N, C-alpha and C positions, 0 to 999 in steps of 0.2 A: 504494500500500500504506500503510495507516494503522498507526501504531505504537500499541500498547496503552497505553503510558504517557501519550502525548499525549491519547489519547481519554479515559482515565480522569480525567486532570487537567482537561481541558476540561469534561467532564461535571460534575465537582465544582465547578468554577468557576461554571458557569451555574446550579447549584442554589442558590447563595448569593444573598442579597439584596444588590442593588447600590445604591451611592450614586452619584449623578451630579450634576455641577455645570455651570453655564453654561460654554460654551467660550470663556472669557476667560482671559488669562494669569494674572491674580490668583487666579481661582477654581481653575485647574489647579494653580498653585503650592500653594495651601492644601490641595487634595486630596492632592497628592503628599506634603506634609508630614504629613498625617494618616495616611498609609500607610507611615510609617517611612522615608521618603526623606530623605536628608541631602545636604548640600553643594549645595543648590538655587541655581542661578544662571540668571537670565533675561536674554536678549539680544534686542533688537528688531533684526531684519535690515532690514526696511523696514515700511511700513504694512500689508503683507499677510502677513508672515511673522514669527513669534515663535519663538525657540528657548529651551527650558527644559532645562537639564542637571541631573542629580541622580545620587545613588548609592543603591542599594537592594540588599539581599542580597549585598553585596560587589561589585556590578557598576556601572560607570558607564553611564548611558543618557541618551538625549535624547528629549524630546517636542517635535516641531516642529509648531506650529499654523500652518495655511496658509489662504489665501483669506480673510484677516481684513479687516474693514472698519475702517479707522483704528485698527488694533491691538487691536480687540475683535471679538466675534461671529464667531469663526472657524468655517468650515464643513468643514474637513478637517484631518486630523492624521496624523502618522506617528510611531511610537515605534521607536527603533532603538538598537542597541549595536554597537560595532565593537571589534576587537582588532588590535593591531599584529602583523604577521608578521615573523619574523626574516630571511626571505629572499624572493626572488621566488617567486610561486606556481608549483607544478609542475602538470603535467597531472593528477596524482593529486589535488592540492588542488581543481582545478576539477571533477573527477569527484565527489569527496566532497560539494562544495557542491551540484552538480546532483542527486546522489542524495538529499540532504536535501530539496531543493525538490520532487522527485518523490515523496517518501515521507510528507510531513507536510502536513496540510490547511490550516494557517494559517501565516502568516509567509513571508518570502522571504529566503533566504541569498544573499550576494553577496561577490565579491572585487573590490577596486578599488585603483588606484594612489593613493598619498597624495602629491599634488603638493607639499605643504609640506616634506616630509622625504625625498622620493625613495624612500619605502618603500611597503609594501603593507598593506592592511587587509582583514580578513575580518569579516563581520558578518551580522546578521539584522535585519529590520524588519517592522513590522506597520502597514498603512495603515488608517485609520478615517474613514469619512464621517460628518460631524457635521451634515449639512445638514437632515435631517428634524426632529430635536429640538433641535439646537444645544446638545447637552450632551456632556460628557466624563466618564466615570465610572470607578469602581474596577474594574468588569468589564474595561474596556479595558486598564488597567495590569496587572491580574492575568493576563489572557490573554497579554499580551506576555511576562510572566515565565514562563509555561508554555512559550511558544514559545522564549524564550531558553534555558531549561533543557533543552528537547528538542534544540535546536541544539548546545549544548555537549556533551550526552551523545552525540549522533550523531558529532560530530567526535572525541570521545575514543575511541569505538568504532572509528574508522578510523585510530587512531594519529596523529592530527594533532598 
């Protein structure tokens, strides 16, 4: 079942002209900065994975560039945001996350244990293949924020 808000926002998103940049950490940082992203921090995990954290629309999020050649020319990416949970997830929490995944065409919601703090995280992500054109654009970031906002609205509807 598709939610009308997600459909309308997605349609509006794809009706806009997109800017795309080469899938390099420096270019993605500059793109994010041009889209009102603040607190941008880049971390090289290894030669094949680059993590770029930022804040936009009041939410912390991460762009993970993967399958990079010597830290550049990355061919896949994932954009995600996570939120701390105050307690261990209940069956209702898992049901709500699964309902989101069954109801929305883009993105994937998840619950995971946070091994650093013995806590739990709930979040949503969006994976993007960059292999064909090797570019990362505003469309990908904007669509992720449509996904993130639909996830938050869904979880609020379920009294999360």
